[in-house]
Every structure is written in structure tokens, then in C-alpha cells.
C-alpha positions in Angstrom: 145.7 124.7 -83.2 143.5 127.8 -83.6 142.7 130.0 -80.7 139.1 130.5 -79.7 137.3 133.5 -81.4 136.8 135.1 -78.0 138.6 135.9 -74.7 137.3 134.9 -71.3 136.9 138.0 -69.1 135.5 136.9 -65.7 133.0 134.5 -64.1 129.7 135.5 -65.6 127.4 133.6 -63.2 127.2 130.5 -61.0 124.0 128.5 -60.6 123.2 127.0 -57.3 120.5 124.4 -56.8 119.0 125.1 -53.4 116.3 123.7 -51.1 115.3 127.0 -49.3 115.5 129.8 -51.9 114.3 132.5 -49.5 116.9 131.6 -46.8 119.7 131.4 -49.4 118.7 134.8 -50.9 118.8 136.3 -47.4 122.3 134.7 -46.8 123.8 136.0 -50.0 122.2 139.4 -49.7 122.4 140.1 -46.0 125.7 138.4 -45.2 127.7 138.6 -48.4 126.3 141.9 -49.8 124.6 140.7 -53.1 121.5 142.4 -54.4 118.5 140.8 -56.1 118.7 141.7 -59.8 115.9 139.7 -61.3 113.2 137.1 -60.3 111.6 134.5 -62.5 109.1 133.0 -60.1 107.5 130.8 -62.9 110.7 128.8 -63.2 112.0 129.1 -59.6 114.9 131.4 -60.3 116.4 134.4 -58.4 119.4 136.1 -59.9 121.7 138.0 -57.5 124.2 140.6 -58.5 127.7 140.0 -57.1 129.9 142.8 -58.4 130.3 142.1 -62.2 128.9 138.6 -61.8 125.7 136.9 -61.0 124.8 134.1 -58.6 121.6 132.3 -59.7 119.6 130.5 -57.1 117.4 127.8 -58.5 114.8 126.1 -56.3 115.2 122.3 -56.5 111.4 122.1 -56.4 111.0 124.6 -59.3 110.8 123.9 -63.0 114.6 124.2 -63.7 115.5 122.6 -60.3 113.6 119.4 -60.9 115.6 118.8 -64.1 118.8 118.5 -61.9 117.6 115.5 -59.9 117.8 115.1 -56.1 118.5 118.1 -53.9 122.1 118.7 -52.8 123.1 116.6 -49.7 126.1 115.2 -47.9 126.5 112.5 -50.6 126.0 114.8 -53.5 127.1 118.4 -54.0 125.6 120.9 -56.4 129.1 122.6 -56.8 132.6 122.4 -55.3 132.8 126.1 -54.3 132.1 129.6 -55.4 134.8 132.2 -55.3 133.9 135.8 -54.8 136.5 138.6 -55.0 136.2 140.8 -51.8 137.6 144.3 -51.6 138.8 145.5 -49.2 140.0 142.3 -47.6 140.4 142.8 -43.8 140.4 139.2 -42.5 139.6 140.2 -38.9 136.6 142.3 -40.0 135.4 139.6 -42.4 135.6 136.9 -39.7 133.8 139.1 -37.1 131.1 139.8 -39.6 130.6 136.1 -40.5 130.6 135.1 -36.8 128.0 137.8 -36.1 125.8 136.0 -38.6 126.4 132.6 -37.3 128.3 131.5 -40.4 130.3 128.3 -40.4 133.9 129.4 -41.1 136.5 127.1 -42.6 140.2 127.5 -43.6 142.0 130.7 -44.2 145.0 130.7 -46.5 146.8 132.2 -49.4 145.5 130.8 -52.7 145.8 131.4 -56.4 142.9 133.1 -58.1 142.1 135.1 -61.2 144.4 138.0 -60.1 147.2 135.9 -58.6 148.1 134.7 -55.1 146.3 136.4 -52.3 144.4 136.0 -49.1 141.4 133.6 -49.1 138.8 132.8 -46.5 136.5 129.7 -46.9 133.1 129.6 -45.4 129.8 127.7 -45.9 126.4 129.0 -46.8 123.2 127.8 -45.2 123.0 124.7 -47.4 126.6 123.6 -47.1 128.0 125.2 -50.3 131.6 126.2 -49.8 132.2 129.9 -50.6 135.6 131.5 -50.9 136.1 135.2 -50.2 139.3 136.2 -52.2 141.4 139.2 -51.5 143.7 141.2 -53.8 146.9 139.6 -55.0 150.0 139.9 -52.9 152.6 142.2 -54.3 155.4 139.8 -53.5 154.5 136.1 -54.3 154.0 134.3 -51.0 156.6 131.5 -51.8 159.4 134.1 -52.3 158.5 136.5 -49.5 160.6 134.6 -46.9 163.6 134.3 -49.2 164.0 138.1 -49.9 166.5 138.5 -47.1 164.3 141.0 -45.1 164.9 141.6 -41.4 
């Protein structure tokens, strides 16, 4: 079998279909630190810079959004979750920041990501999309840390 003629480097962008584009823009910019990179009002699109990646917000009532059917709701998601690499990763500071913004916080754990096992905090944006803030990889894999014989 032949290998693809390319290498995947990172997540380029994620597209979220949203009901309230202004509120979602404020959430991703004010709470998570994204910046507006580009707007295409005629098609209902706002592109947000998230480090090396983009998060595209598409208004479900806009030209592109209408092509996707009904708006996201409890019975139908527009995505499972979006994972954003966060640095530095100070869980207490992150949770305090999220709580100060009234964000619904979910599970914390150590999960595998693009850089390996590391800390991970789940939360939900204003429209119920799950977002994962991912920290750096642990130097010692979490499943072997307890078997190293440390005191």
C-alpha cells in the first residue's frame, strides 16, 4: 500500500454550526483567548485564530449554515468535541477563570492527544459544544508512574 503524498501536521480548523454567532464569538475570544482573523458576513462566517489553528463559526441561519440542516440541539450535535492545546496548563487557574465566566465545567483527567498523555479539562461552550483544554504531555506515562518504585 502506498503512503499518502503528504504528512498531516496539526488540526487546521474546526467548523461549528451555531445559533448565536455573536455570543459564540465572545465566548471563544473572551473566555478562551481566540482572536477574530476574518469575517465573511455575506455567508455567515467568522474565523477565529486559535494558535496555529482556526475555529470557524458558521451561523445556522446564514448561507453555509442553512446547508447543514437543523440547528444543533440535545438530539443532534454539530460535533463531538473540539480539543485546544493550552499552555501553560495550571488546572486551578484554568478552572477559576472558567468559573469566573460562568462556564459549565465537566470532567478533568489525563488523556491522550497529539503530543501524548497529559492533563485535560472538559468544558462546554454557550451552545453545548464540548471543548477540551489539553496540557503538555507528561514526562512519565501516567500508567507507569505508580510502578516506578518511588517513595
